[in-house]
N, C-alpha and C positions, 0 to 999 in steps of 0.2 A: 652268053657268048661275048667275048671281047672283040672289039673292033681293032683293025690294024693300027689305028692312030694311037692306041694305048700301049703299043709295044715299046715306046721310048720313055715311058714313065718309070720311075723307080718302084721297085717292089715294096709293098708295105704289109705288115702284120697288124691289122686294124689301123691304128694311127702311128705305129712305131716303124721307123725306117728299117729296111732289111739288114743293114749293117749292125744294128743294135740287137738283133734277135740271136746272134751267136752267143754273146755273153749270157743272155737269158736262158738259152739251151744248156750252157755249162752250169748255170745255177740250178736248173731243174734236174740235171743229172747228178749234181754234187751239192746237195743242199747244206750249206754252211753259211755262217754269218759273213765271212770274208768274200765268198762268191756272190752273195746277195749285194754286198756293198760294191763289188766290182761290176756287177750287172747294172746297178743303178748309176754308177759313175759313167760307164760306157754309154748307157742310154742318154744321159744328160749331155755327154760330150757330142754324140752324133746328132742329137736334137739341136744343140747350139751350132754345129757345123751347118746343118740344114737351114737353120734360121738366118744365118749370115750368107747363105748361098754358096758355101764351099762344098766340094767333094773331098774325099780323103787325099787324093793325089794333088789337088790344087792347094789344100791346106799344108801338105808336106813341102811343096815348092815355096809357098809363102813363108813358112817357118824357116826353111833353109836360107832364103833371101834375107829374112829378118836377123837371123843369127850371124850371117856373113857380114852384114852391114852395108852401108851405101858405097864405101870406097872399094873399088876394084883395081887391083894392081896388075899392070900389063906384063911385067917381067917377074919371074919367080925370084924370091929373095936370095936363093942360093946361087943364081947365075950373075949377080952383080959384081 
């Protein structure tokens, strides 16, 4: 029986994060070399995200901020 404290923890399939199980399911339903490679890459990607303490939403925000760069323009270029 699970305690109420455990409700905030991420779901895991043994040691694999729940986000990485969907590509593994795709691999099990469509066993090909490219789906195996996709499942391995997705598992490694989500493991690295977890290792660095990111969720998918936080990583996407970080990536957007990184691509946008440090300079923020107050006025749009077409209104100058």
